[in-house]
C-alpha positions as CSV (number, residue, x, y, z in Angstrom):
1,M,54.2,-45.8,45.4
2,T,51.8,-46.0,42.3
3,Q,49.6,-43.4,43.5
4,F,52.4,-41.1,44.6
5,I,53.9,-41.0,40.9
6,F,50.5,-40.6,39.1
7,G,49.5,-37.9,42.0
8,G,52.6,-36.0,41.0
9,I,51.7,-36.2,37.3
10,I,48.2,-35.1,37.9
11,V,49.8,-32.2,40.0
12,F,52.0,-31.4,37.0
13,L,49.1,-31.6,34.7
14,C,47.2,-29.1,36.7
15,V,50.4,-26.7,36.6
16,L,50.4,-27.0,33.1
17,A,46.8,-26.2,32.9
18,I,47.7,-22.8,34.4
19,F,50.5,-22.3,31.6
20,D,47.8,-23.5,29.0
21,L,45.5,-20.8,30.2
22,V,48.3,-18.4,29.8
23,V,49.4,-19.2,26.5
24,G,46.1,-19.8,25.1
25,V,44.6,-16.6,26.3
26,S,47.7,-14.8,24.8
27,N,46.7,-16.3,21.5
28,D,43.4,-15.9,21.4
29,A,43.2,-12.5,22.7
30,V,43.6,-11.4,19.2
31,N,40.1,-12.6,18.6
32,F,38.4,-9.9,20.7
33,I,40.7,-7.1,21.3
34,N,42.4,-6.5,18.2
35,S,39.7,-4.3,16.4
36,A,39.1,-2.3,19.6
37,I,42.6,-1.6,20.0
38,G,43.1,-1.0,16.1
39,A,40.5,1.7,15.9
40,K,41.6,3.3,19.5
41,A,37.9,2.8,20.7
42,A,38.9,3.6,24.0
43,R,42.3,3.7,26.2
44,F,44.1,0.5,26.2
45,K,43.1,-0.1,29.9
46,T,39.6,0.4,29.0
47,I,39.6,-2.0,26.3
48,I,41.5,-4.6,28.6
49,A,39.0,-4.1,31.3
50,V,36.0,-4.6,29.0
51,A,37.5,-7.6,27.7
52,A,38.5,-9.1,31.0
53,T,35.0,-8.5,32.4
54,G,33.8,-10.6,29.2
55,V,36.4,-13.4,29.9
56,F,35.5,-13.8,33.6
57,A,31.8,-13.6,32.9
58,G,32.2,-16.2,30.3
59,A,34.4,-18.4,32.5
60,A,32.0,-18.1,35.5
61,L,28.9,-18.9,33.3
62,S,30.4,-21.8,31.6
63,N,28.8,-25.4,32.6
64,G,32.6,-26.6,32.3
65,M,31.5,-29.7,30.3
66,M,34.6,-31.6,29.5
67,D,33.2,-33.8,26.8
68,V,36.1,-33.4,24.3
69,A,38.5,-34.4,26.6
70,R,36.5,-37.2,28.3
71,H,35.0,-39.1,25.3
72,G,34.9,-36.8,22.2
73,I,38.0,-38.2,20.6
74,F,38.4,-41.7,21.9
75,A,36.0,-44.3,23.8
76,P,37.5,-44.3,27.3
77,Q,35.9,-47.6,28.0
78,Y,38.6,-49.3,26.1
79,F,41.3,-47.6,27.8
80,S,43.2,-48.2,31.0
81,F,44.2,-45.5,33.7
82,Y,47.8,-45.7,32.7
83,E,47.0,-45.3,28.9
84,V,44.6,-42.2,29.5
85,I,47.3,-40.7,31.6
86,C,49.8,-41.2,28.8
87,I,47.5,-39.4,26.4
88,F,46.5,-36.7,28.7
89,L,50.1,-35.7,29.7
90,A,51.5,-35.9,26.0
91,V,48.4,-33.7,25.0
92,M,49.3,-31.1,27.7
93,V,53.0,-31.1,27.0
94,T,52.6,-30.7,23.3
95,D,49.8,-27.9,23.6
96,V,51.8,-25.7,25.9
97,I,54.8,-25.7,23.9
98,L,53.2,-25.4,20.7
99,L,51.0,-22.5,21.8
100,D,54.1,-20.7,23.3
101,I,56.1,-21.0,19.9
102,F,53.2,-19.6,18.2
103,N,52.8,-16.8,20.6
104,S,56.4,-15.9,20.5
105,L,56.5,-15.8,16.9
106,G,53.4,-13.4,17.3
107,M,51.1,-15.8,15.0
108,P,47.6,-16.4,16.2
109,T,46.4,-20.1,15.7
110,S,43.5,-22.2,17.0
111,T,43.4,-23.8,20.4
112,T,40.4,-25.9,19.5
113,V,42.5,-27.3,16.5
114,S,45.5,-28.0,18.4
115,L,43.7,-29.5,21.3
116,V,41.5,-32.0,18.9
117,F,44.5,-33.0,16.9
118,E,46.6,-33.6,19.9
119,M,43.9,-35.9,21.4
120,L,43.6,-37.5,18.1
121,G,47.2,-38.3,17.6
122,G,47.7,-39.5,21.2
123,A,44.4,-41.9,21.1
124,L,45.4,-43.0,17.4
125,A,49.0,-44.0,19.0
126,L,47.7,-46.2,21.5
127,S,44.7,-47.4,19.5
128,L,47.1,-48.9,17.3
129,V,49.3,-50.5,20.0
130,K,46.1,-52.0,21.5
131,M,45.0,-53.4,18.0
132,V,48.4,-55.1,17.5
133,R,48.5,-56.5,21.2
134,E,45.0,-57.1,21.8
135,D,42.2,-58.9,19.9
136,G,39.5,-56.3,20.5
137,P,37.5,-53.7,19.1
138,G,38.4,-52.0,15.6
139,L,39.9,-48.5,15.2
140,G,36.3,-47.1,14.3
141,E,35.3,-48.3,17.9
142,L,38.3,-47.0,19.7
143,L,38.3,-43.4,18.1
144,N,35.7,-40.9,17.3
145,T,37.0,-39.6,14.0
146,D,34.0,-37.4,13.3
147,K,35.1,-34.6,15.4
148,A,38.3,-34.3,13.7
149,L,37.0,-34.5,10.2
150,S,34.6,-31.7,11.1
151,V,37.3,-29.4,12.4
152,I,39.2,-29.9,9.0
153,A,35.9,-29.1,7.0
154,A,35.6,-26.0,9.4
155,I,39.2,-24.8,8.6
156,F,38.5,-24.6,4.9
157,L,34.8,-23.2,5.3
158,S,35.7,-20.5,7.9
159,V,38.8,-19.3,6.0
160,A,37.0,-18.8,2.6
161,V,33.6,-17.6,3.8
162,A,35.1,-15.2,6.4
163,F,37.1,-13.6,4.0
164,I,34.8,-13.2,1.0
165,T,31.9,-11.9,3.7
166,G,34.2,-9.4,5.2
167,M,35.1,-8.2,1.9
168,L,31.9,-7.7,0.6
169,V,30.4,-6.3,3.9
170,M,32.9,-3.8,4.3
171,W,32.8,-2.6,0.7
172,I,29.1,-2.0,1.2
173,S,29.6,-0.3,4.6
174,R,32.1,2.0,3.0
175,L,30.0,3.0,0.1
176,V,27.6,4.2,2.9
177,F,29.7,5.9,5.0
178,T,32.9,7.0,3.0
179,F,36.0,7.7,5.0
180,V,34.6,10.8,6.6
181,K,34.0,10.5,10.3
182,P,30.3,9.6,10.6
183,R,28.2,12.1,12.6
184,N,26.9,10.8,15.8
185,G,23.4,11.5,15.6
186,S,22.7,10.8,12.0
187,L,19.9,8.3,10.8
188,K,22.4,6.1,9.4
189,T,24.8,5.9,12.2
190,I,21.8,5.3,14.4
191,L,20.6,2.4,12.0
192,F,24.2,0.9,11.8
193,G,24.4,0.8,15.5
194,G,20.9,-0.7,16.1
195,V,21.9,-3.4,13.4
196,C,25.3,-4.0,14.9
197,A,24.0,-4.1,18.6
198,T,21.2,-6.3,17.5
199,A,23.8,-9.0,16.0
200,I,26.0,-8.7,19.1
201,V,23.0,-9.6,21.3
202,W,22.3,-12.4,19.1
203,F,25.5,-13.8,19.1
204,L,25.6,-13.7,22.6
205,L,22.4,-15.6,22.9
206,I,23.3,-18.2,20.3
207,N,27.0,-18.6,21.1
208,G,28.2,-16.8,24.0
209,L,25.8,-18.3,26.5
210,K,25.1,-21.7,24.8
211,G,27.0,-23.4,27.5
212,S,25.7,-21.6,30.6
213,V,23.9,-23.0,33.3
214,F,20.9,-20.2,32.5
215,M,20.3,-21.7,29.0
216,T,18.0,-24.6,29.5
217,P,16.8,-26.7,26.6
218,D,13.4,-24.9,26.8
219,I,15.0,-21.6,26.4
220,K,17.1,-22.7,23.6
221,E,14.2,-24.4,21.8
222,F,12.2,-20.9,22.4
223,I,15.0,-18.7,20.9
224,S,15.1,-21.1,17.7
225,E,11.6,-21.0,17.2
226,N,11.0,-17.5,17.6
227,T,14.4,-16.1,16.0
228,C,12.9,-13.5,13.5
229,T,10.5,-12.1,16.1
230,L,13.1,-11.8,18.7
231,L,15.6,-10.2,16.1
232,A,12.8,-7.8,15.3
233,I,12.3,-6.8,19.0
234,G,16.0,-6.5,19.4
235,F,16.7,-4.2,16.5
236,A,13.7,-1.8,17.6
237,A,14.9,-1.8,21.3
238,M,18.9,-1.2,20.2
239,T,17.9,1.4,17.7
240,T,16.2,3.1,20.6
241,L,19.0,2.9,22.6
242,M,21.3,4.2,20.0
243,T,19.2,7.2,19.9
244,I,19.2,7.7,23.4
245,L,23.1,7.5,23.3
246,A,23.3,9.9,20.4
247,F,21.2,12.4,22.5
248,F,23.5,12.3,25.6
249,K,26.4,12.7,23.1
250,I,28.0,9.2,23.8
251,N,29.7,7.8,20.6
252,I,27.6,5.1,19.1
253,L,30.3,3.3,17.0
254,K,32.9,3.3,20.0
255,T,29.9,1.6,22.2
256,V,29.3,-1.0,19.4
257,V,33.0,-1.7,19.2
258,L,33.1,-2.3,23.1
259,M,29.9,-4.2,23.1
260,G,31.5,-6.4,20.4
261,T,34.5,-7.0,22.4
262,F,32.8,-7.8,25.4
263,A,30.8,-10.2,23.5
264,L,33.4,-12.1,21.9
265,A,35.5,-12.2,24.9
266,M,32.8,-13.7,26.8
267,A,32.0,-16.3,24.1
268,F,35.7,-17.2,24.0
269,A,35.9,-17.9,27.8
270,G,32.6,-19.6,28.0
271,N,33.2,-22.1,25.0
272,D,36.9,-22.4,24.8
273,L,37.8,-23.0,28.5
274,V,37.6,-26.7,27.8
275,N,40.6,-26.3,25.4
276,F,43.0,-25.2,28.4
277,V,41.5,-26.9,31.4
278,G,39.7,-29.8,30.2
279,V,42.5,-32.5,29.8
280,P,43.8,-31.9,33.3
281,L,40.7,-31.7,35.1
282,T,39.6,-34.9,33.3
283,G,42.7,-36.6,34.4
284,L,41.9,-35.3,37.9
285,D,38.9,-37.1,37.7
286,A,40.4,-40.5,36.3
287,F,42.8,-40.4,39.2
288,L,40.1,-39.9,41.8
289,D,38.2,-42.9,40.5
290,F,41.4,-45.0,40.0
291,S,42.3,-44.2,43.7
292,A,39.0,-45.3,45.0
293,N,38.6,-48.3,42.7
294,G,41.7,-49.2,40.9
295,N,43.3,-51.6,43.3
296,G,46.6,-50.2,42.7
297,D,47.0,-51.6,38.9
298,P,47.0,-48.6,36.4
299,D,47.2,-50.9,33.5
300,A,44.0,-53.1,34.4
301,F,41.7,-50.5,35.5
302,M,39.7,-49.2,32.5
303,M,38.2,-45.7,32.3
304,T,34.7,-46.3,32.0
305,S,33.8,-43.5,34.3
306,L,34.8,-41.0,31.9
307,Q,31.9,-42.0,29.4
308,E,29.7,-39.7,31.6
309,S,29.7,-36.2,31.1
310,A,31.2,-34.2,34.2
311,H,30.4,-30.5,35.5
312,T,33.1,-28.6,36.5
313,P,33.0,-27.1,40.1
314,V,32.5,-23.4,40.2
315,V,35.6,-22.8,42.1
316,F,37.8,-24.3,39.3
317,L,35.8,-21.9,36.7
318,L,36.6,-18.9,38.7
319,L,40.2,-19.5,39.2
320,S,40.5,-20.3,35.4
321,G,38.8,-16.9,34.7
322,A,41.1,-15.1,37.1
323,V,44.3,-16.4,35.4
324,M,42.9,-15.6,32.1
325,V,42.0,-12.0,33.2
326,L,45.6,-11.5,34.7
327,T,47.2,-13.1,31.5
328,L,45.1,-10.3,29.4
329,I,46.4,-7.6,31.6
330,R,50.0,-8.5,31.6
331,S,50.9,-10.8,28.9
332,K,53.3,-9.3,26.5
333,K,52.8,-12.0,24.1
334,A,49.0,-11.3,23.8
335,Q,50.2,-7.7,22.6
336,N,52.4,-9.4,20.1
337,V,49.9,-11.6,18.7
338,V,47.4,-8.6,18.3
339,K,50.0,-6.5,16.8
340,T,50.4,-9.1,13.8
341,S,46.6,-8.8,13.2
342,V,46.6,-5.0,13.5
343,D,49.4,-4.5,11.3
344,L,48.2,-6.6,8.5
345,S,44.8,-4.7,8.5
346,R,46.2,-1.1,9.2
347,Q,44.6,1.4,6.8
348,D,47.9,3.7,6.0
349,E,51.4,2.2,5.5
350,G,53.3,0.9,8.6
351,D,56.1,-1.4,9.8
352,E,55.5,-4.2,7.6
353,M,56.4,-7.5,9.6
354,F,56.5,-9.7,6.7
355,G,58.8,-9.5,3.7
356,S,57.5,-10.6,0.1
357,S,57.2,-14.3,-1.4
358,S,56.8,-15.5,-4.9
359,V,53.2,-16.8,-4.4
360,A,52.2,-13.3,-3.0
361,R,53.8,-11.5,-6.1
362,R,52.0,-13.8,-8.4
363,L,49.0,-13.2,-6.7
364,V,49.5,-9.3,-6.8
365,H,50.3,-9.3,-10.4
366,T,47.3,-11.7,-11.4
367,S,45.1,-9.4,-9.3
368,L,46.3,-6.2,-10.9
369,R,45.6,-7.8,-14.4
370,I,42.0,-9.0,-13.2
371,S,41.1,-5.6,-11.9
372,A,42.2,-3.8,-15.0
373,F,40.1,-6.0,-16.9
374,L,37.1,-5.5,-14.7
375,D,37.8,-1.8,-14.3
376,S,37.5,-1.6,-18.3
377,L,34.0,-3.0,-18.1
378,V,32.6,-0.7,-15.4
379,P,31.1,2.7,-16.8
380,A,33.1,5.7,-16.2
381,K,30.6,7.4,-14.3
382,V,29.9,4.6,-11.9
383,K,33.7,4.2,-11.5
384,A,33.8,8.1,-10.5
385,A,30.8,7.6,-8.1
386,I,32.4,4.8,-6.4
387,G,35.8,6.3,-6.2
388,K,34.5,9.4,-4.6
389,R,32.8,7.3,-1.9
390,F,36.3,5.6,-1.3
391,N,38.2,9.0,-1.3
392,Q,40.6,9.0,1.8
393,D,41.5,12.4,1.8
394,G,38.8,13.1,4.4
395,T,39.8,10.1,6.7
396,A,39.6,11.0,10.1
397,L,41.2,8.4,12.4
398,E,41.8,8.4,16.1
399,E,45.5,9.4,17.2
400,G,47.3,6.4,16.6
401,A,44.7,4.3,15.1
402,A,45.3,1.5,12.2
403,F,41.6,2.1,11.0
404,D,38.4,3.6,11.8
405,M,35.4,2.6,14.1
406,V,33.5,1.5,11.1
407,R,35.7,-1.1,10.0
408,A,36.3,-2.0,13.7
409,S,32.3,-2.4,13.9
410,V,32.4,-4.6,11.0
411,N,35.2,-6.9,12.1
412,L,33.4,-7.3,15.4
413,V,29.8,-7.7,14.3
414,L,30.3,-9.8,11.3
415,A,32.8,-12.3,13.2
416,G,30.1,-12.7,15.9
417,L,27.5,-13.4,13.2
418,L,29.3,-16.0,11.4
419,V,30.3,-17.8,14.5
420,A,26.7,-17.6,15.6
421,L,25.5,-18.9,12.2
422,G,27.8,-21.8,12.3
423,T,27.0,-22.8,15.8
424,S,23.3,-22.7,15.0
425,Y,24.1,-25.2,12.0
426,K,26.2,-27.1,14.7
427,L,29.3,-26.3,12.3
428,P,32.3,-25.8,14.5
429,L,34.1,-22.7,13.2
430,S,37.1,-21.6,14.7
431,T,36.8,-18.0,16.4
432,T,40.3,-17.4,15.7
433,Y,40.1,-18.3,11.8
434,V,36.8,-16.2,11.5
435,T,37.8,-13.0,13.2
436,F,41.1,-13.0,11.5
437,M,40.0,-13.5,8.1
438,V,37.1,-11.1,8.3
439,A,39.7,-8.5,9.3
440,M,41.8,-9.3,6.2
441,G,39.0,-9.1,4.0
442,A,37.7,-6.0,5.4
443,S,41.0,-4.2,4.9
444,L,41.4,-5.4,1.5
445,A,37.7,-4.0,0.5
446,D,38.8,-0.7,2.5
447,R,41.9,-0.3,0.1
448,A,44.2,-0.7,2.9
449,W,46.5,-3.0,0.7
450,T,48.0,-0.6,-1.5
451,R,50.3,-1.5,-4.3
452,D,53.3,-0.7,-2.2
453,S,52.1,-3.0,0.7
454,A,49.9,-5.6,-1.1
455,V,52.8,-7.9,-1.4
456,F,53.7,-7.8,2.0
457,R,50.3,-8.1,3.4
458,I,49.6,-11.1,1.4
459,T,52.7,-13.0,2.5
460,G,51.6,-12.1,6.1
461,V,48.0,-13.5,5.6
462,L,49.5,-16.6,3.9
463,S,51.9,-17.2,6.5
464,V,49.3,-17.3,9.3
465,I,46.8,-19.3,7.2
466,G,49.9,-21.8,6.6
467,G,50.7,-21.8,10.3
468,W,46.9,-22.9,10.9
469,F,47.3,-26.0,8.8
470,I,50.8,-26.6,10.2
471,T,49.1,-26.4,13.7
472,A,47.1,-29.7,13.1
473,G,49.8,-31.7,11.3
474,V,52.5,-30.7,13.9
475,A,50.1,-31.3,17.0
476,F,49.0,-34.6,15.7
477,I,52.6,-35.8,14.8
478,I,54.2,-34.6,18.1
479,C,51.6,-35.9,20.3
480,F,51.6,-39.3,18.5
481,C,55.4,-39.7,19.1
482,V,55.3,-38.4,22.5
483,T,52.4,-40.5,23.6
484,N,54.3,-43.7,22.2
485,A,57.5,-42.7,24.1
486,M,55.6,-42.3,27.2
487,Y,53.6,-45.7,26.9
488,F,56.8,-47.8,26.1
489,G,59.1,-45.8,28.5
490,R,57.0,-45.7,31.3
491,Y,57.7,-43.3,34.3
492,F,61.3,-42.4,33.4
493,V,60.0,-41.0,30.0
494,M,57.1,-39.3,31.2
495,F,59.2,-37.3,33.8
496,L,61.8,-36.6,31.1
497,F,59.2,-34.9,29.0
498,I,58.0,-33.0,32.0
499,A,61.6,-31.8,32.6
500,L,61.9,-31.0,28.7
501,S,58.5,-28.9,28.6
502,V,59.6,-26.9,31.7
503,Y,63.1,-26.1,29.9
504,L,61.6,-25.4,26.4
505,L,58.9,-23.0,28.2
506,W,61.8,-21.4,30.1
507,S,63.9,-21.0,26.9
508,N,61.0,-19.7,24.7
509,Q,60.3,-17.0,27.2
510,K,63.9,-15.9,27.5
511,R,64.2,-15.8,23.6
512,F,60.9,-13.9,23.6
513,A,62.0,-11.2,26.0
514,E,65.3,-10.7,24.2
515,K,63.4,-10.4,21.0
516,K,60.8,-7.9,22.2
517,K,63.8,-5.9,24.0
518,Q,65.4,-5.7,20.5
519,E,62.5,-5.0,18.4
520,E,61.1,-2.1,21.0
521,D,61.0,1.2,19.4
522,E,59.5,4.0,21.5
523,L,60.6,6.7,19.2
524,Y,59.0,5.2,16.2
525,D,55.8,4.8,18.0
526,R,55.7,8.2,19.1
527,M,56.5,9.5,15.4
528,L,53.5,7.3,14.1
529,C,51.1,8.9,16.8
530,S,52.2,12.7,16.2
531,H,50.8,14.9,13.6
532,D,53.3,17.8,14.1
533,D,56.0,18.2,11.7
534,E,58.7,19.9,14.2
535,Q,57.8,17.0,16.5
536,I,58.2,14.3,14.0
537,W,61.3,15.9,12.8
538,S,63.1,16.1,16.2
539,L,62.0,12.4,16.9
540,L,63.1,11.3,13.5
541,R,66.5,12.9,13.9
542,E,66.9,11.5,17.1
543,H,66.0,7.9,15.8
544,I,68.3,8.3,12.9
545,L,71.3,9.3,15.1
546,L,70.7,6.7,17.9
547,G,70.0,4.1,15.2
548,N,73.3,4.5,13.1
549,A,75.0,4.8,16.5
550,G,73.9,1.3,17.6
551,H,75.2,-0.1,14.2
552,L,78.5,1.4,14.9
553,A,78.6,-0.2,18.3
554,F,77.8,-3.6,16.7
555,V,80.3,-3.4,13.8
556,A,83.0,-2.4,16.5
557,D,82.4,-5.2,18.6
558,A,81.8,-7.6,15.7
559,L,85.2,-6.6,14.2
560,K,87.0,-7.3,17.6
561,R,85.4,-10.6,17.9
562,S,85.8,-11.7,14.4
563,T,89.6,-11.0,14.6
564,E,90.0,-12.6,18.1
565,G,88.4,-15.8,16.8
566,F,90.8,-15.7,13.9
567,L,93.9,-15.4,16.1
568,N,92.7,-17.6,18.7
569,E,91.0,-20.0,16.3
570,E,87.5,-19.9,18.0
571,Y,85.3,-21.4,15.5
572,S,82.2,-21.5,17.8
573,L,82.5,-17.6,18.4
574,L,83.0,-17.0,14.6
575,R,79.7,-18.9,13.9
576,K,77.7,-17.3,16.6
577,L,78.8,-13.9,15.1
578,D,77.6,-15.1,11.4
579,G,74.2,-15.5,12.7
580,Q,74.2,-12.2,14.5
581,I,75.6,-10.3,11.4
582,D,72.5,-11.5,9.7
583,E,70.2,-10.5,12.5
584,Q,71.9,-6.9,12.4
585,R,71.4,-6.6,8.7
586,K,67.6,-7.3,9.3
587,A,67.4,-4.5,12.2
588,L,69.1,-2.0,9.6
589,K,66.5,-2.9,7.2
590,R,63.7,-2.5,9.7
591,Q,65.4,0.8,10.9
592,R,65.5,2.2,7.2
593,K,61.8,1.0,6.6
594,R,60.7,3.0,9.7
595,E,62.4,6.1,9.1
596,V,61.4,6.1,5.3
597,I,57.8,5.9,6.6
598,C,58.2,8.7,9.1
599,M,59.6,10.8,6.4
600,R,56.6,10.4,4.3
601,R,54.7,12.1,7.1
602,L,56.8,15.2,6.8
603,D,56.5,18.0,4.3
604,P,58.4,16.6,1.3
605,K,59.8,20.2,0.4
606,R,61.3,20.7,3.7
607,F,62.9,17.2,3.9
608,L,64.0,16.5,0.4
609,P,67.4,18.5,0.8
610,L,68.4,16.0,3.6
611,N,67.4,13.0,1.5
612,T,70.9,12.6,-0.1
613,W,72.9,12.7,3.5
614,Y,70.3,10.4,5.2
615,F,70.9,7.8,2.5
616,L,74.5,8.3,2.6
617,G,74.6,7.5,6.1
618,I,72.3,4.5,6.2
619,N,73.9,2.9,2.9
620,S,77.2,3.4,4.8
621,C,75.9,1.4,7.6
622,K,74.9,-1.2,5.3
623,Q,78.2,-1.3,3.4
624,M,80.0,-1.9,7.1
625,L,77.6,-5.0,7.7
626,Y,78.8,-6.2,4.3
627,C,82.3,-5.8,5.1
628,M,81.8,-7.5,8.4
629,K,80.4,-10.5,6.4
630,R,83.3,-10.5,4.0
631,I,85.7,-10.6,7.1
632,N,83.8,-13.1,9.0
633,D,83.1,-15.7,6.2
634,P,86.4,-16.6,5.1
635,V,87.7,-16.5,8.5
636,M,85.1,-18.8,9.6
637,E,86.1,-21.1,7.0
638,H,89.7,-20.9,7.4
639,V,89.4,-21.7,11.1
640,G,86.7,-24.3,10.5
641,N,89.0,-26.3,8.4
642,S,92.0,-25.8,10.7
643,F,94.0,-24.2,8.2
644,S,97.4,-22.8,9.3
645,P,97.2,-19.8,11.8
646,I,98.1,-16.2,11.2
647,P,101.9,-16.0,11.8
648,K,103.1,-14.6,15.4
649,E,105.0,-11.9,13.7
650,F,101.8,-10.2,12.3
651,H,100.0,-10.4,15.6
652,E,101.0,-7.3,17.0
653,A,100.7,-5.1,13.9
654,F,97.4,-6.6,13.1
655,I,95.9,-6.1,16.6
656,S,97.3,-2.4,16.7
657,R,95.5,-1.4,13.5
658,R,92.3,-3.4,14.5
659,D,92.1,-1.4,17.8
660,C,92.6,1.9,16.0
661,V,89.5,1.1,13.6
662,I,87.5,0.0,16.8
663,A,88.7,3.5,18.7
664,L,87.5,5.5,16.0
665,Y,84.3,3.6,15.8
666,L,83.6,4.2,19.6
667,K,84.5,7.7,19.6
668,A,81.9,8.5,16.6
669,L,79.0,6.3,18.2
670,K,79.7,8.3,21.4
671,D,79.5,11.7,19.6
672,L,76.3,10.6,17.9
673,R,74.6,9.3,21.1
674,E,75.5,12.7,22.9
675,G,74.8,14.8,19.8
676,D,78.2,16.3,19.9
677,F,79.2,17.3,16.3
678,D,82.1,19.6,17.0
679,D,84.8,16.9,16.8
680,M,83.2,15.4,13.5
681,D,85.9,17.0,11.0
682,R,89.0,16.0,13.1
683,L,87.5,12.3,13.2
684,R,87.1,12.2,9.4
685,K,90.7,13.4,9.1
686,E,91.8,10.5,11.4
687,C,89.9,8.1,9.2
688,T,91.7,9.4,6.1
689,K,95.3,8.8,8.1
690,L,94.1,5.4,9.3
691,E,93.2,4.4,5.8
692,N,96.7,5.3,4.6
693,D,98.5,3.5,7.4
694,I,96.2,0.3,6.7
695,S,96.9,0.5,3.2
696,D,100.8,0.4,3.7
697,D,100.4,-2.5,6.1
698,C,98.7,-4.2,3.1
699,R,101.7,-3.4,1.0
700,I,104.2,-4.5,3.3
701,A,102.2,-7.9,4.2
702,L,102.2,-8.4,0.1
703,E,106.1,-8.0,0.1
704,S,106.5,-10.7,2.6
705,A,105.0,-13.2,0.2
706,Q,108.4,-13.8,-1.3
707,E,110.0,-14.9,2.2
708,P,110.2,-18.6,2.8
709,G,107.9,-20.4,5.4
710,I,105.1,-18.0,4.7
711,N,101.6,-19.7,4.1
712,L,100.3,-17.9,1.2
713,D,96.5,-18.8,1.8
714,T,96.8,-17.4,5.3
715,L,98.6,-14.4,4.5
716,M,96.0,-13.5,1.6
717,L,93.5,-14.1,4.1
718,T,95.2,-11.4,6.8
719,V,95.5,-8.8,3.8
720,Q,91.7,-9.3,3.0
721,V,90.9,-8.4,6.6
722,L,93.3,-5.4,6.4
723,Q,91.6,-4.4,3.3
724,E,88.3,-4.7,4.7
725,S,89.2,-2.8,7.8
726,E,90.3,0.0,5.4
727,Q,87.0,0.1,3.8
728,L,85.3,0.1,7.2
729,T,87.4,3.3,8.0
730,S,86.3,5.0,4.9
731,L,82.9,4.1,5.4
732,L,82.8,5.6,8.9
733,S,84.1,8.8,7.4
734,Q,81.3,8.7,4.7
735,M,78.6,8.0,7.2
736,L,80.0,11.1,9.5
737,R,79.9,13.1,6.4
738,G,76.1,12.5,6.1
739,M,75.2,12.7,9.9
740,I,76.8,16.1,10.4
741,H,73.6,17.6,8.6
742,F,71.3,16.0,11.3
743,E,73.0,17.7,14.3
744,P,70.3,18.9,16.8
745,S,71.2,22.5,16.1
746,S,70.4,22.4,12.4
747,S,67.2,23.7,11.2
748,F,64.3,22.0,9.8
């Protein structure tokens, strides 16, 4: 029976390993494909194919050492089989859920940090138990804290060094190349390509293949002793290769970007694979050892066998590589995480994902003052010369690209160099931290953070960095608690957490799918990719009409549900609607931001006459949502406090007027969606008539205040709802007045 229970746990660990591979690749995909996607170095399918080839090669060539999971954090000879399984199960449950949450939020984090701190939290939990219950080894013997401390030091080191280095190297690179598209066969392009390609190959030798079966100690020693010579030979060879590519009209910078994508993907799969499958496979080894030698007593059998290093069978590496490749191709969450990094580093204004924060505002104000002071110290001629090199008037980006090939090359090459340099000095730099911060530093140096976007970009960067530090703390605390619960709760709690993890994964996936469906905006994406005024105008007009129609649909539904909740005293319905109104306000703000961005892509002289009518429509939508807030909040408070319900004699008239308002909204949204503007004037007249009718209802209701038995609080709330409904009708008329100017037949 014991072996059956633990066998089931091991099977679940292996299943979780698949989920861990999926969520891990989804998160770490940002490391190696964001630059290629941001610069549009090739078609999306081509970039994914290059990255997938690198991932599969890295997984297949990895030696699969599980040292971190086996004995990197704790001394296994002091822990029983049952204790080890508690730690491993807690680690996997925590890791999968934590990474899935980060992916759903679109926030990149470090799988290495999460694994190390989860292992540390679980091992510490049982180490403290052992120290209290047993007279045995101390905490220093039970745990290996050096690994965790080195990771903490690497966080600070990689964040600062990568950002500053990325900023300096990108600034120098831009001085050399400017924003004009580099000529493919020019000497500086060939030399730049040679330097980049040499750095990429060195990165592969030092980092990408360090765990490969081909990298014997002799080869590693030879590379270490002859680094300068090998780099010189590599530079000569790569420069020659770039010259040949230029001769055959093959784009050098695109080749460099794809090479860098392959190298980082290969290094990721070869080195970070242990983060995803190390714990389950170590658990499998422990189970096989227990089955053969444990005599059925999981609490007494010690895991001495885990002191030895183990090589993962090739079949497991190949299967892991296949799962990673399929995830890279199909994962929407991987694209979500990549979008965060690309949007924060795009050259021009885009749909800013983050709001502003007080810290970001202070940083921007301080930076502007420092910049002004330094600017005053630089001679005018020097400023003019530098400004000329950073003139973006001649910027030539690929269609739909966030930045150019020069920046993409710097991102990939510099990230690879820093990780390789850290590896050579035995510093555990996080690939996630390095690639992200290099991209942010490069975008700052490239003057992508303008005064209009800097506060949003800084808020985004601070949010991501904060998430990295939260990862370590949350992983440690959750795994510490879960391990204790499993240890003392035995098998019942283990299976309870197994069920909980399955439910949370399903729930997160469902919420993510709903959120992505809400945020998908094909028209906006097409407008950003287009450079034709007529096409942008046609798409923008459609975007405005459909967007405003969507808000009308929401208001009509919200008014119905809020009043139904009022009449039927359904507090849960009103509370749910309160959150949905807040979400709709955010959606309207996002719509307005996107449409304004696309307006700036049009000829101002042609669009300015329509500005007033556009903002009349969008502001009317905004005020409609405020009206719904002013209706729902007091109604929710009234029902939540179980105050007197609305008198029955008001029900029929109340519902009748509400249904009239809803009917007008539904007719207006139908016309907007179908582009039918013939009926707009009649609808506006109906709005005016309904306003007068509702005003009469308010007057009659107020006159009834003198009647005996009337609850004044309920009566006044009813009047408030009627008055806000009257305002909703007026706002609909205003919005239609603005939207008439956007009918499809209108000329641009």
